[in-house]
MIGU-387243 format. One record per atom (N, C-alpha, C): residue in three letters; x, y, z. Coordinates in steps of 0.05 Angstrom, whole numbers, plus 5000, padded with zeros to 4 digits. Layout:
REM MIGU-387243
ALAXYZ/...
This chain:
REM MIGU-387243
MET948333376615/MET947133286613/MET950333076621/PRO949832776643/PRO951532646643/PRO951832476619/GLU953732306614/GLU953332096590/GLU950731866600/LYS950631846618/LYS948731606635/LYS945531636628/ASN946031826641/ASN942631956627/ASN941532016607/LYS943732086591/LYS942132156564/LYS942531926543/LEU944131656563/LEU943031436551/LEU940931326553/LYS939731276583/LYS937831196594/LYS935131406579/SER935731606585/SER932831806563/SER933231656538/ARG935231646526/ARG935131516491/ARG933831256488/TRP934131106508/TRP932730826516/TRP930130946514/THR929530996529/THR925531026541/THR925931126512/ARG925431286499/ARG924631436484/ARG925231206465/THR927231046454/THR926730826438/THR924330586450/ALA924530616476/ALA922930376482/ALA919530496471/SER919430726477/SER916230826470/SER916230746436/VAL918330966431/VAL917530866406/VAL916030636396/ILE919430406397/ILE916830096394/ILE915529926399/ALA914530116432/ALA911830026435/ALA909930066426/GLY910030386423/GLY907630466403/GLY906430396373/THR909130246362/THR910530086334/THR907229856336/VAL909029736361/VAL907329466369/VAL905029596379/LEU904829666389/LEU900029816402/LEU899129836360/THR900629886357/THR900030136325/THR898829816305/ALA900929696315/ALA901029466289/ALA899129236300/GLY899329256333/GLY896028996336/GLY893929106338/SER893729396333/SER891029586320/SER890729446302/ILE892029456278/ILE892229476257/ILE890429196246/LEU892629016255/LEU891928816263/LEU889228616275/ALA887728716291/ALA886328676300/ALA883228766290/GLY884329066270/GLY881729216252/GLY882529106231/THR884228916217/THR884528746193/THR881928536198/ALA882928396224/ALA881828116233/ALA878928216231/SER878028426240/SER875028516249/SER873728496224/ALA875428646206/ALA875028736173/ALA875028526157/TRP875928296158/TRP876128036142/TRP873927846159/ALA873927866178/ALA871927746189/ALA868827806181/THR867528146180/THR865228276169/THR865528196136/SER867528236123/SER868028176095/SER867027866076/SER868127746104/SER868627536088/SER866527336107/PRO863527246105/PRO862227106129/PRO861826816110/ALA859226726119/ALA859626436111/ALA859626436085/GLU860926226070/GLU859826206048/GLU857425976031/LEU856425956031/LEU854225656032/LEU855625536000/THR854425335990/THR855525175961/THR853924885978/PHE853624895948/PHE851124515942/PHE853724425935/SER853624125944/SER854623845931/SER852723635940/PRO852823485905/PRO853223555886/PRO851623925866/SER853223985848/SER852924215843/SER850824225813/THR849223955812/THR847123865794/THR844723855811/GLY841923925802/GLY840723665806/GLY838523555786/GLU840523355764/GLU838823245748/GLU837622975757/PHE834522975747/PHE834022745758/PHE833022495738/GLY833922685717/GLY832822475694/GLY830122315693/GLN829422145667/GLN827422115664/GLN825221865691/VAL823321935701/VAL822021745712/VAL820121795717/THR817421465716/THR815221345702/THR814321635719/VAL812021755706/VAL809121715727/VAL808421705743/GLY807821755762/GLY806721545794/GLY809621355804/GLU811221425804/GLU814321235810/GLU815021535818/SER818221505842/SER819321715845/SER821921555855/THR823921945849/THR826921765865/THR827122035887/SER829521945897/SER830922185905/SER833722215907/MET835322525920/MET836822505909/MET837722785946/ASP840622585944/ASP842322795970/ASP844623055966/PHE843323245978/PHE844723545959/PHE845623545994/THR848523705988/THR849623666015/THR850124106015/VAL849424096034/VAL850924436042/VAL852124466050/THR855124576052/THR857624656064/THR858225046071/ASN859025056080/ASN859625296081/ASN862625256084/THR864625286057/THR865925396057/THR868125666066/GLY865825856084/GLY865726136086/GLY869326136113/HIS869726366131/HIS870126416141/HIS869526496172/ALA866526446163/ALA865426586189/ALA861926346192/ALA861126276222/ALA859126076214/ALA856626306202/SER855826196193/SER852026186175/SER849926366208/SER848426466197/SER846326496213/SER844726236216/ALA841726146223/ALA841026006234/ALA839025956194/LEU839625786191/LEU839025696159/LEU835925736153/SER833925866126/SER832525726116/SER832525676084/VAL830425426085/VAL830725246070/VAL828425236056/THR828025266016/THR826125346006/THR826925145979/LEU824425025974/LEU824524995953/LEU820525065927/THR821825135914/THR819525235894/THR818225225870/ASP817225275860/ASP816625295826/ASP814924965814/SER815324745818/SER814324575823/SER813624355835/SER810224275841/SER809324015858/SER811823785855/ALA811723755835/ALA813023445826/ALA815323425840/PHE815923685857/PHE818323515872/PHE818623735908/SER820023515922/SER818423605951/SER820623615962/ILE821723625988/ILE823623726015/ILE822223386025/THR824423166023/THR823222926051/THR824722866075/SER826823016071/SER829223016096/SER831023216094/ASN832223386122/ASN832723606112/ASN833823706142/THR836323676143/THR838323716174/THR839324036168/CYS838424156155/CYS840124446145/CYS838324756162/THR835424696160/THR834224886173/THR833724906196/GLY835025246211/GLY834825206228/GLY836925316241/ILE838825086228/ILE842425106247/ILE843725406238/SER845225416251/SER848025526254/SER849625526243/LEU850625436213/LEU853125276205/LEU855425416201/PRO856525196220/PRO859925376228/PRO861325296206/LYS863825526197/LYS865425376166/LYS866325166172/ASN866425076151/ASN866824686147/ASN866124586154/LYS863624646165/LYS861724406173/LYS860124376146/SER857924206142/SER855824076122/SER853523936145/CYS851424026126/CYS847824016125/CYS847523856109/MET844523736106/MET843523546078/MET841123526079/ILE840023496052/ILE836923596044/ILE836223366025/THR835423236027/THR834622975999/THR831123135998/VAL832123065970/VAL829123165952/VAL827822985937/GLN825922935936/GLN824122725926/GLN822322885895/PHE823222745867/PHE821822785844/PHE819422475840/ALA817622625829/ALA815222455843/ALA813022595811/PRO813722645795/PRO812622695763/PRO809222575771/ALA807522695768/ALA804422675767/ALA802722585738/SER805422745712/SER804122835689/SER806222885674/ALA806722655645/ALA808622685624/ALA810222875633/GLY811223065618/GLY813723185615/GLY816323375632/THR817023605627/THR820123665639/THR819023885665/ALA819423825694/ALA819223955714/ALA821824075722/THR821324315734/THR823324505749/THR822624625770/ALA825224675787/ALA824824695816/ALA827324945823/THR826925025839/THR829625285855/THR829525165880/LEU831925015888/LEU833024955919/LEU834425055929/SER832925285950/SER834325405963/SER835325475991/VAL837525545999/VAL838425566034/VAL840325776036/THR839525976051/THR839426216053/THR841426306086/GLY842626366086/GLY843926396121/GLY843126726122/ASP844826826106/ASP844327136116/ASP843927326101/ASN841127476078/ASN840627566060/ASN842127756066/ASN841627926078/ASN844928196077/ASN847928136071/LYS848727866063/LYS851627876062/LYS851527626038/PRO852627746013/PRO853427585991/PRO855527265998/GLY854227215983/GLY855426885984/GLY854026706014/SER852626716024/SER851326736046/SER848926526031/THR847226556000/THR845226395993/THR846426285979/ALA845125955966/ALA846425795958/ALA843725785939/THR843625725909/THR840625705902/THR841025375886/LEU839325225872/LEU840524985861/LEU838724855838/ALA837324935812/ALA836324895802/ALA835324545791/VAL832924465793/VAL833624255802/VAL830824135782/THR832024025753/THR830123875743/THR829723585733/GLY827723395719/GLY826523225725/GLY825223165695/THR823922925687/THR821722875668/THR821322655674/GLY818422755675/GLY816422495680/GLY815322425654/VAL815422025649/VAL814521855625/VAL812821765635/GLU810721755614/GLU808521635621/GLU809421255621/PRO808521015632/PRO808620775636/PRO808920645610/SER810020515607/SER809320405575/SER808520125560/HIS808419985584/HIS807219765587/HIS804519735601/LEU803719465586/LEU801019425601/LEU801019125603/TYR800619025631/TYR800718665631/TYR799018665643/TRP798618275637/TRP796318245657/TRP795917905664/THR795217775679/THR795917495673/THR792317295671/THR794417065664/THR791316845645/THR791316655669/ALA788716675668/ALA788016295685/ALA788916115664/GLY789216105641/GLY788915865620/GLY786915695626/ASN787115425620/ASN785815155628/ASN788714995636/SER788114795651/SER790314575660/SER793214635660/GLY793914905680/GLY795814965693/GLY798215095667/SER795315185649/SER796615385628/SER795815655629/GLY796615815654/GLY797316025653/GLY799616265636/THR799316475626/THR801216695625/THR800716875631/ILE803517045641/ILE804617335632/ILE803517475607/MET802117575598/MET801817755596/MET802418075583/GLU803618175554/GLU804618405560/GLU804418525532/SER803818865527/SER802919085506/SER803719315511/ASN803019425489/ASN803619755485/ASN800519835517/LEU800820055518/LEU799020115527/LEU795420105510/ASP796020195485/ASP794020215474/ASP793019825467/GLY793719675477/GLY794019435476/GLY795519265450/SER795519435433/SER798119395412/SER798719145417/ASN800319085395/ASN802518825399/ASN802418745433/ALA801218555429/ALA799818285455/ALA801818075441/GLN803118045470/GLN804417815474/GLN805517735500/GLN806317355492/GLN806217235524/GLN809117225526/ILE809417385555/ILE812417335569/ILE813317225589/GLY811417005599/GLY812516925621/GLY810116695617/GLY810116475648/GLY807016205649/GLY808916185675/GLY806015945683/GLY805815925697/GLY804715675703/THR803715485723/THR800415345735/THR799115495737/SER799115675758/SER796215865756/SER798016165769/PRO798316295752/PRO799116615753/PRO796016765755/THR797816945778/THR795517015794/THR796117385793/GLY797017555821/GLY797117755814/GLY799817765799/VAL800118105778/VAL802118195773/VAL802418595777/ALA805918625776/ALA805818955785/ALA807118925764/ALA808819265766/ALA811619335751/ALA810819615759/ASP814319645759/ASP815419845756/ASP817419895724/SER818320175733/SER820320175701/SER822020005698/THR823419835711/THR825819685704/THR824319355713/ASN822819335725/ASN821519045721/ASN818518955723/VAL818218595725/VAL815118615720/VAL815818425741/TYR814018315758/TYR814118145779/TYR810917985780/TRP811617765773/TRP809017635782/TRP808217405800/GLY805417295813/GLY805617045819/GLY804216945812/ASP804016685830/ASP803716355821/ASP802216255839/ALA800016215841/ALA797716115876/ALA799415815879/ALA798915585855/ALA800215375866/ALA801915235858/ALA804215455851/ALA807215375865/ALA808215535882/GLY806115795894/GLY807515915918/GLY809716095915/THR810616165896/THR812016385894/THR811816785875/ILE813916785879/ILE813517155866/ILE816417105843/THR815917175816/THR817717155800/THR818417505797/GLU821217525793/GLU822017835782/GLU824117835749/ALA823017995741/ALA823417935709/ALA825118265688/ASN825418315669/ASN825618435662/ASN823618605651/PRO822318755635/PRO820318885627/PRO818918675606/ASP821218475587/ASP820918325571/ASP820418115580/GLY819817995587/GLY820017775609/GLY821917615606/THR825217645604/THR827017645603/THR828617605630/GLY830317455641/GLY832217435664/GLY829917355686/ALA827317095682/ALA825517115698/ALA827516965726/GLN827416955749/GLN828116865768/GLN826216885801/VAL824816705806/VAL824416645834/VAL825216825851/ILE824116975869/ILE825017145890/ILE824417115904/VAL821917085905/VAL820816915934/VAL819516675931/SER818816455949/SER818416185955/SER815816095974/GLY814316005982/GLY812715816007/GLY810916156002/GLN808816145983/GLN807816415996/GLN805116355980/ALA802216415985/ALA800216355967/ALA798616665957/PRO800916715943/PRO800416965933/PRO797317015914/ARG795717225928/ARG794517335893/ARG795117575883/GLN794717895885/GLN794518135885/GLN798118185904/ILE799918285872/ILE802418455873/ILE802018675868/ALA803618945903/ALA804419155892/ALA806919135894/VAL807319415885/VAL810619525877/VAL810119835889/ASP811419825915/ASP812820115924/ASP816120215918/THR814820365895/THR817920395886/THR819620705899/THR817220825920/THR817521025938/THR820220975954/ASN818820755957/ASN821320655994/ASN822620395987/GLY821720265963/GLY823419995945/GLY821919765958/HIS819519755966/HIS818219515980/HIS815919375967/LEU815719135965/LEU813918875947/LEU812418815967/TYR809718785958/TYR808018735977/TYR805618615965/TRP804618375977/TRP803518135967/TRP801118025991/ALA798818045978/ALA796717775998/ALA796917495988/ASN796317426005/ASN797417126012/ASN793817116010/PHE791716926004/PHE789616796001/PHE789216636030/GLY790116526039/GLY789616306056/GLY789015996053/SER786815916060/SER786415746063/SER781815676061/GLY781915446050/GLY779015416042/GLY778615546028/MET774815626031/MET772615736010/MET772716156021/PHE774216126059/PHE774016456060/PHE776116486059/GLY778616426049/GLY781316566053/GLY782316446080/THR782316446106/THR782616376133/THR784516376142/GLY786416576155/GLY788816496163/GLY791016756124/SER789116846115/SER791017056095/SER792117216105/THR793617396098/THR796017606104/THR796617686086/ILE798417956098/ILE799418166084/ILE801618056083/TRP803918076063/TRP807118086072/TRP808018376050/GLU810818426065/GLU813218596051/GLU815118556052/ALA816418516028/ALA819918446022/ALA820618696005/ASN823718736014/ASN824818946001/ASN824018775967/LEU825418945944/LEU824518875917/LEU825718625902/ASP827618525922/ASP829418225911/ASP829018005919/GLY825518145939/GLY824717885951/GLY825917845989/SER827817985990/SER829617946002/SER828718086032/ASP828518006058/ASP827117996076/ASP823818076086/ALA822317786067/ALA819517796067/ALA819417806093/HIS816917846098/HIS815717816128/HIS812217926125/SER810717756156/SER807417846134/SER807818106161/ILE805618296152/ILE804618486169/ILE802618546178/ALA800718396170/ALA798118316175/ALA796518036169/SER794417926195/SER793217696182/SER790217756195/PHE788117576173/PHE786317666170/PHE784917416155/THR781917376145/THR781317286125/THR780517396107/GLY780017236072/GLY780417296057/GLY781817526040/ALA784017586048/ALA785117706022/ALA785217685994/GLN784717875971/GLN784617785951/GLN786518025942/GLY786418245952/GLY786918515931/GLY789618695958/VAL791818795937/VAL793819025954/VAL794119165936/ALA795619515946/ALA795519655927/ALA797119845950/VAL799720015930/VAL800820195959/VAL800020475932/ASN801220645942/ASN801720985937/ASN804921135942/GLY806921005965/GLY807021085968/GLY807821305995/THR804721226009/THR805221396034/THR802221186046/ASN801320946030/ASN799020816044/ASN799720556043/LEU797920326049/LEU798420136036/LEU795220116040/PHE794519936025/PHE790919966024/PHE791119526013/TRP789319446027/TRP788319136018/TRP785219116022/THR785018796016/THR781918776018/THR781518636030/GLN780318556049/GLN779118396072/GLN775718336073/GLY776318006069/GLY773117916067/GLY771817856085/TYR769317856079/TYR767917796105/TYR767917476110/ASP768717466144/ASP768217116157/ASP766117036169/PRO764216876156/PRO763116716171/PRO762916666200/TYR765016586198/TYR765616476229/TYR767016686254/ASN766516926243/ASN768817206267/ASN765617376237/PRO763717386246/PRO762217626242/PRO763817826251/SER765017856268/SER765318056276/SER767118306264/GLN768818096259/GLN771218246241/GLN770718496211/PRO771618656207/PRO771718876190/PRO771818676157/TYR771118806148/TYR770018746121/TYR770918866093/GLY772218976079/GLY772219026055/GLY774519246047/VAL774819476053/VAL778019636041/VAL779519716073/ILE781619586073/ILE783119636098/ILE785019896077/GLU786220076099/GLU787620316099/GLU789720286110/ALA792320246118/ALA793520206140/ALA796820456132/ASN799220346146/ASN801220496151/ASN803120286133/LEU805320376130/LEU807020256093/LEU806919886111/ASN807519956139/ASN808619726159/ASN807419616167/GLY804019626165/GLY801419496182/GLY799919606189/SER802319756212/SER800519886225/SER798720116221/ASP795820096245/ASP793920246247/ASP791520246228/GLN791419936217/GLN789419866202/GLN786119966205/HIS785420096191/HIS782520146203/HIS780120196171/VAL778420146169/VAL777020096149/VAL775920346139/ILE776420346099/ILE775220646095/ILE773420496077/ALA772620346070/ALA770320246047/ALA769020056064/PRO766919996091/PRO765919796095/PRO764119596090/ASN763619416091/ASN762019136078/ASN761819146055/LEU763319126047/LEU764119096015/LEU766418786015/GLN764618685991/GLN766418455972/GLN767218625957/VAL770318645958/VAL772218755944/VAL774818575923/PHE775418555904/PHE777918415892/PHE780118415889/GLU780018575881/GLU782418815875/GLU783019095883/LEU785419195878/LEU785819445887/LEU787219625868/ALA787319895864/ALA788720125851/ALA789120325853/ALA791420505866/ALA792520755874/ALA794020945860/ASP792521165867/ASP795221315864/ASP795421585875/SER795321735873/SER796222015898/SER794122005905/SER792522055897/SER789222215904/SER787022035911/HIS786621785893/HIS784521635898/HIS786221355894/ILE783421175902/ILE783520885910/ILE781220815889/TYR781820585878/TYR780520435853/TYR779920095867/TRP777619915867/TRP777419805864/TRP774819575843/THR775419315843/THR772819245817/THR771819015841/GLY769218925841/GLY767418855863/GLY765118795849/HIS762118865854/HIS759218785844/HIS758018945870/ASP755619105850/ASP753019145860/ASP751118915870/ASN749818935886/ASN747018825902/ASN746518675877/SER746718775856/SER744918625829/SER745718325814/GLY749018385823/GLY751018205811/GLY752418345789/THR750618615789/THR753618735768/THR756118775777/ALA758218715750/ALA761318825759/ALA761619115752/THR762819265779/THR763319485782/THR766219585782/VAL767819735777/VAL769819835780/VAL769420145794/THR769820205820/THR769620415840/THR772720605836/GLU771220865848/GLU773720985852/GLU771821135876/ALA774621245901/ALA774621365917/ALA776721585927/ASN775721695942/ASN778921845955/ASN779321675969/LEU781921745982/LEU784321556003/LEU783721476025/ASP781021636030/ASP779421616063/ASP776821446052/GLY776321356031/GLY775421156021/GLY771121306023/THR772321656024/THR769721836025/THR769921775987/SER767621925987/SER765321985964/SER766421745943/PRO766121465944/PRO766521275933/PRO763621335907/GLN764521355882/GLN762421285853/GLN763921015832/ILE761220835818/ILE761920735806/ILE763120895772/VAL765420765761/VAL766820815746/VAL765820775724/GLY765620475733/GLY765920245707/GLY763920065714/THR762419915699/THR760019715705/THR761219475682/GLY760119295680/GLY759519085661/GLY756918915678/THR756318545658/THR754018505668/THR754818255676/HIS755618155696/HIS757017945698/HIS756417825730/GLU755417545742/GLU755717455769/GLU759317525782/PRO758917665808/PRO760817595814/PRO762217345817/TYR761517185814/TYR764417015818/TYR765316945787/ASN764617015773/ASN765317125738/ASN767917345737/SER768217465759/SER769117685764/SER771417675791/ILE771117405804/ILE772917415837/ILE775217525839/PHE777217575807/PHE779517605805/PHE779317785790/SER778017985778/SER778118185757/SER780318395769/GLY781818435759/GLY784218665763/GLY783518985753/VAL784319095768/VAL785419415762/VAL788219555771/ALA788019685743/ALA790819845743/ALA789720195744/VAL791520395746/VAL791920555740/VAL793820845735/ASN793420975719/ASN796421045712/ASN795621435708/SER796321625704/SER795821815703/SER792522005686/THR793321795670/THR791421825654/THR788921715650/ASN789421425651/ASN787521225650/ASN786820935673/LEU783920785667/LEU784320585683/LEU784420275667/TYR785820125675/TYR785419955657/TYR783319705683/TRP781719545668/TRP780519245683/TRP780519045669/SER780018715683/SER780618605661/SER777718415656/ASP777118345647/ASP773918165644/ASP773417965645/LEU773817685671/LEU774517465669/LEU772317285650/ASN769017395658/ASN767117355625/ASN768817375608/ASN768917565598/ASN768717665565/ASN772817575554/GLY774217495571/GLY776717545562/GLY777617845552/THR777318055562/THR779018285559/THR780318465575/VAL781118665571/VAL781718855586/VAL781419075571/THR778919275595/THR778519515584/THR779519745599/ARG780119965577/ARG781320175575/ARG780220445580/ALA779920595593/ALA777120745603/ALA778521165611/GLY776821365619/GLY778521605627/GLY779121475653/LEU780821675672/LEU779321605700/LEU777221685723/THR776021735696/THR772621805707/THR771521525706/GLY772121425686/GLY770921285670/GLY769721285638/SER770221495632/SER769721675603/SER771421365586/ASP769721375557/ASP769921175549/ASP771920895549/PRO769120755558/PRO770220605552/PRO772020315530/ALA773920255530/ALA774020105503/ALA775919845516/ALA774819535507/ALA777019325505/ALA778419425487/ILE780919375505/ILE783519405478/ILE784619145480/VAL783818975497/VAL784918715484/VAL783318545492/THR782418345467/THR780418075474/THR781217765468/GLY779017595469/GLY780917355466/GLY782717125481/GLN781817355512/GLN784017215524/GLN782317045554/GLN783816725550/GLN783116575574/GLN782916705604/PHE780216825604/PHE780616895641/PHE783017005648/PRO782417315635/PRO785017505642/PRO783817585679/LEU787217625689/LEU786617665723/LEU786417885726/SER789817955748/SER789918155744/SER791918375727/VAL791918685732/VAL792418785702/VAL795418945721/ALA796419115708/ALA798519145721/ALA799519385693/VAL800419745707/VAL801719885686/VAL804519985702/GLY807119965668/GLY808920065689/GLY811219965667/
């Protein structure tokens, strides 16, 4: 074979070998990439990696945000989210369910802890992208402890502008004055603050649970009962308006520091207001100048919209609400003072506490509730009574007060 042809043949064989080597390497790389994608699916992680909510007062709530991130090498399949083991926890916001989470991307889940009773509660939060692949399911234990409110508060009208704000243990022991005013009216509390209104001064004051650090946070009002929504961070109060019937009464809402105060409802005869984190309730009085106006207990959304009567044709003074029931003070047709319990929609009302006092003596009688007990004030007898949630075993735990008005626990 001529030398030229030998060189050409040798070059052809070398090129074929090189091409085969490249093809084989490409196949290997392609196979490796395919195997890598198959063996390295979505990898889901939680941040923060612990779900400790700490202590929360029964009847209040707190929330935590958990970020779910895909740190793997492939997108997840459609995510599913579950929260199991305890009704004290609930998911209030969720951008994860149903999405395919790409690598290095995140979504958010908000969990709320709202204990209905004292004690530690634990639940499991899970996010799953593909049950058949390791690492594509992330789980997180969330825990929190419900603690009972430790303080009972009430206001007294006193005499000649010498009203007080009083505090005691929940059994009425160690009662002491923590504040005062010209005409203290409503009182409300959460785990960190106590709030009270002064109808004569037109103010709402915020203070520490022991009354220290008191400061006016709202002015220019005519406050009666006050309610705290710890779930959403809002304060509500009823302004009575003017005249005997409370013409021009309003319900107001503000942040817990008193900022952004604004009216959300206007009518006649406001006395009481209560909130349970999902709904707002207030009392609406009878207006002889506008007899077509409904009166009784009103339920509305937290912004005051969708107002409707749930307990009609009643003269109600003050309100309390928990997650399942609403309570109010008033009187029956004979003039006997009463405490009534009903479902949150006003159905199945039943009297759970009674007295022997005329309506005008009970006009400011307060009522409060926690997970185990009801509390109400008796203006005429100068007492605060504690009873079971059904009115069982009522007992005066505070005596000798000058016209006790509103009551609160916190």
